[in-house]
N, C-alpha and C positions, 0 to 999 in steps of 0.2 A: 281725179280729185284726191288729195291726201287727207283721208279722214282721221289719221292719227293725230294731226295737229289741232283738231277741234276739241272743244271742252267735253263734248259727249263722245267718249272714246269706246272703241270696240277692242276687247282684249280676250284673254283666255278665261276659262271657267273658274279658275282659282282667284281671279280678280287682279292679277298682276299685268302691267302694261308691257313688260319686256318679254313676254312669252313668245317663243318661236314656233309654237304648235299651229298657230293660225286657225284656231277652232271657232273663231267668230263669236266670241262671248263679249259681253259688255262689262266694262269696269263697274263694280257695284260699290255703292256707299251705303252707310247706315245698315250694315248687315246685321241680321238677327240669327242667333244660333237656333236651329230647328232641333230641339231636343226630343221631338216626337217622330223624327224621320225614320228611326229604326223600328218603330212599332209596326207590326203587321197590319195591313189594311189602312195605313194612315192616309195614303193618297186617294183611296176610294171613299173615304169618310165624308168628304165634302167636295163640291165643285168650285169653291171659292179659291181665287188665285191672287197673290199680291204682285203687282207690276210696278216697276220703278222707271221714272222718266229722267229728265235732265236734273242732275245734281240731287237735291233732297226731295223732289216731288214724287210721291207714291200714290197709287190708286188700287182699288180692290174690284175684281171683276168675276163674273160667272163664266165658267167653262161650259157653255151650253152645248157645244159641239163635241164634247167628250174627247178633246185632243189629248194626246200623250205628252203632257208638258213636264219639263224638268227645269230646275233652276239654271238660269243662264240663257234660256230660249228667247229669241226675239219674236214678238208677236204684234199683230195689228189688232187694236182694241177699238171699241165704240167711243166716239166723241161727239160733241155737239158744236158745229156740224162736222160730218166726215169721220175720219178715223185717225188714230194716233199710233205711234210706234214706241214700244217700251220693251223692257226686259223682265222676265219672270224672276222674282227674288225669293218666293216662298210658295209652297203648295201644301195642302193637307190640313189637318185639324188645328194646327197652331194659327192659321189665318183667322179663324173665328175669334180667337183671343186678341189678335192684333186689331180686328175691327172694333171690338169693345174698347180697346185702349185708344183708338182714334176717334171715338164718340160718333160713329156713323149710325144714326138711329133710323134714318129714312132709307127705305129699300130702293128708292129712285137713284140714290147715290151710287149704287152698285150696278154697273153696266155689263156688257158682254164682251167676250173675246171672239173676234171674227175668225182668225186663222193665224198660222205661222207666217211671218213676214216673207214676202216674195222678193226676188231681185228688183222688180218694178217698184215695190214699196220702198225698198232701201234707197233706190236712186232718188226718188222724191224726197225722202228723208234727208239724204246728204245735201241736196240742193237747198232745202229749207234751213238746215243748220248753218250753211255757209253764209246766209244772209243775216244772221243774228247780230254779229258785231257791228256791221255797218248800220243796221236798223237802230241799234242802241245809241250810237253816236249821233245820228241824225235826229232821233227822238229827243235827245237832251237839248239839242240846238233849238228845236221847235218849242219845247217847253220853256226855254229861256226867253225866246222871242215873245211868248204870250205873258211873261212875267209871273209865272206860277212858282210858288215856293215849294218845290218838290225835287226829289232826286230819283232818277230812274236808274236802278242798280243792275237790272238784268232784263233780258228779253228772251223769250222762249217761243219758238215756232212749233206749231202742231206738226205731226208727222207727215200729213198730206199738204202742208203749206197753206191751208185755207184760213188759219187763225193764228194770231200772235198774242201772247200774254206779256204784259208790261208790268214788272215788279217795281214799285216805287216806295220811297220813304218820304214822309211829310210829318212835321211837328203839329201842324194844324190841319183843319179840314180844307180840302182843295176841291174847287168846282172845275172839273176837267171835261165838261160837256163840249165846250168848244175845241178842246184838245183832241177828243176822240174823232171829231169831224176832220180835223187837220191830219191826224194820223191815217184815217181811212183814205183820204185823197192822196196822201203821200205814198202809202205802202200797198194799197189795194188789197187789203185783207180784213178779216173780221178782228176787231180790237176788243181786248179784255184787260181791264186795269185791276191790279191786285196790290193792295197795300200790305207791306211787311214791316217788321221792326229791324232795329240794328243787329240784333242777334241772328235773325233769319237771313239778313243780307250776308253776314259773315259766313253763315253755313252754306249759302249758295255759291259764294265766290271762292271760299276756301282760303287757306294760308297756313303759315307756320307760327305757332305760339312761342312765347318766351322760353318754354321748356324745351324747345327744339323739335317737338313733335307736331304733326298735322293737327289742325284745330279739331277739338272733340265734336263741335257742332257740325262739322263737315264730314265726319267719319262714322260716328256711332250714335250720337245723341239724337233722339227723335222729338222729345218734349223738353221745353225750356221751363225750368223752375226758377222762381224769383230768388235773387241773391241779395242779401242785406249785409250791412256792415257788422251786424251782430256775429255773423259767421267768422269774421276776422277777429273780433274781440274774444270770442270763446277760445280761439287758437293762439291768442297772444301775438297776433301778427300786427306789425306796424301799420297804422292807418294812413298810408301814403297813397294818394289817388293814382299816381303814376305807376306804382307797382301793383296795385290791386286791379287796375283796369286791363281788360283784354284788348284784342285787335278791334273789337266792335266799339270800344269806348265805354262799355259797361263793366260792371264788376265781373271778375272771372267766374265762370261756372264751376271751376275746380275748387273754389272755396267751400262748396257744399259737400265735397267728397268725404272729408274726414271730420266734419264738424260734429257728427253724432258720437264719434269715438271720444272726441275732446269733451263733449258735454257730459257723457257718462263718466269719464275719468275725473272731470272737474267736480262732480258731486261729492267725492271723497275728500276733497281739499277743504280745510277750514276757511271760514270767511276771512276776507282781507282786513276787516276792521278789528279783529280779535288781537289783543295784546297778550303776549306771553311774558309772565312775570317769573323772574328767578331771584336768587338771593343776591346777585350782583347788580342786575339792571333789568329794565323792561325792554322787550324786543318787539319791533314792529315788522309787519310783512313788507318784504322788499321785492321779491320775485318768486316765481314757482315754475318748475318743470313738470308739466301736467302728466305727460306720458311716463317719465322716469319716476314720478312719485316723490320728488324732492322739493323742499321749500326753503328759501333763503330769508333770514330775518336780520334786521339791522337795529342797532341801539338808538339810531337817530331816525325820527319819523320822516324827515324830508330829504335825507341824503344817505349815501352808503358809508356806514361807519361801523367797524367791528362786525363784519358779516359772519353769520353762522348758518350752515346748511344742514338741515335735519330731514328725516323721513316724515311721511304723513302720520304714520303710527306714533312716532315720538311726539309730534305736535299735538295729537289728540290726547296723549298721555299727560302732557304738561297742562293742557286745558282742563282736564279732569282734576288734576292736582290743585290748580288755581281755584277751581270752584269749591274745593274742600278747604281752602285756606292754606294750602301748602305751597311752598316754593322750592323747586329743585336748586341744587348748587349751580348747575350750568345747563345749557340746552343740550349739549352733545353727550351728557353723562349716560353711560350704558347704551349709547346709540351707535357706536362705531361698528359694532358687529351687525347691526340691522341694516346699515346703508348698503345698497347694492353696489357691487364693484363696477366701476365704469370701464367700458371697453378700451383696450389698449390700442392707441394709434401707432402703428408701426412706422409711420412716416413723420411722427412728431419730432421736431427739432432737426430733421435731416432734409437735405435737398435731393430732389430727383436727379440732379446732375451727377450724383455719385455713381449711377449706372454708366454714364458716359465716361467718367474717370476710370472706372474699372476696365472698360473696353480699351481706352487709350493706353492704360498701363499694360494690359495684356498684349496689345499690339506692339508696344515698345519693347517688351521682353522678347517677343517673338522675333522682332527685327534684330535685336542684339544677339540672340542665339544664332540666327542665320549668319550674321556678320562674323561671329566667332568661328563658326564651322567653315566658312569660306577662307578665313585667314589661316586656319590650321591646314586646310587642304593645299593652299598656296605654299605654306612653309614646308610641307612634306615634299612638294615637287621641287623646290629650289634648294633644299638642304641635302648635301651628298651623304654617303654612308660613312661610318666611322673608319673603315679600312682605307678609304680613299682620302679622308680628310687629313690624316697624319702626314703622309708624304707631301701633300700640297703645302701644309704649314711649314714643313722643313725647307722646302724649296724657297718659299717666300722669305724665311728668315736668313737663308744663305745669300740671297740676292739683295737683301736690304742692307744698306750701308750703316756703319756704326755711327752713333750720334756724335762721338768725339773724333771723328776722322775727316780728312779732307781728300777730295779727289783731285788728281792731277789732270793734266791735259789729256793723258792716255786713258783716263777713266779708272786708274788704280788708286786705291785708298791709302793714304799716308797717315799712320797713327801718330798722334801727338800726345805727349803725357798730359795728364789732367793737372791743372794748376791748382795749388792749394790756396784756399782763401786767406790763410794766415801768413803764407810765405809767397808773396808774389814773385814772379820771374823777373830776372834782370837781363837786360840786353846790353 
């Protein structure tokens, strides 16, 4: 059985799939950097261990048998009923902090680790994983036949194959009591239904985002924070639903990454409804570059007309002058030195094809030099020496007939006098 083609893959301890070491480690997602791993006695401080299963599902267990566990070890853990197969992702003192973050308050939620996985355990595990795709397709058909408004996004079999977890999405409450009976008769396993959201589904299935990277929810995000359109407004991002939505159809989680920086920088910017008065005209807020600290004002309230860009400090200075009844001559007075220099774009106004032109020109000159060298070499080979050239030219001139002579039948040249153009000859 080719286990590499399954979604639950075994790879090396560094997490890469293409490793040739064959060390039997599982590819890990949602990795957490263990910054306490170098502390002496970290492993012996607690018997709690973090174990990861298919995709984003994780659990916490007690190492009651005092096994020498390391990150990447495949273990058999307690389940209800039977046992499950997972991979150790963290040991030591940091696991306690992870349990607090996961809000596991009941001690019953923390089960035991039985042993390191044996070859017999792995064979059952492979067989169970091979049935997941067919089970998911058939379960969708059964749910559609019963007329249930739900979508089954993923199916996960337990390591011993005695239980299957069906992850589904539903907008409304679903009565699946009849569905569980149908599933039990069809698959002959213990059935567990678990409802998830669109974000959790994207994290379990995975994919590539519009940024070109793998989805954050499928790689490192553990908890989902609510995302609102205010995050886009603070960053002056266009409120286009198609651009703001991620693979799950919800607002992108990355909108929250930089919103705190924008909010902090936006506090220094004057309010948009403040009018700057000068001796020439009144200026209204047009746009602002929050991170660069620049504000653009227009003389027209509703359109771009006579735009002027000033710094935040200059804007506050003019506001204070207006409060005192003073009006500066212009917005940009004494402000040119304060404006930060914009970075120079080396490619501005130029095309990247200039590199190709340089290569072509270089290649053309190279071919031309090569052709010149070859022609010189051929000329040296065909051209005789100066000592041999003079007698050869003399012999050619002696054998060449005069242009005003005629040859007779014997091949001798008969000289004829040149006729003058003014005195034609008479016969």
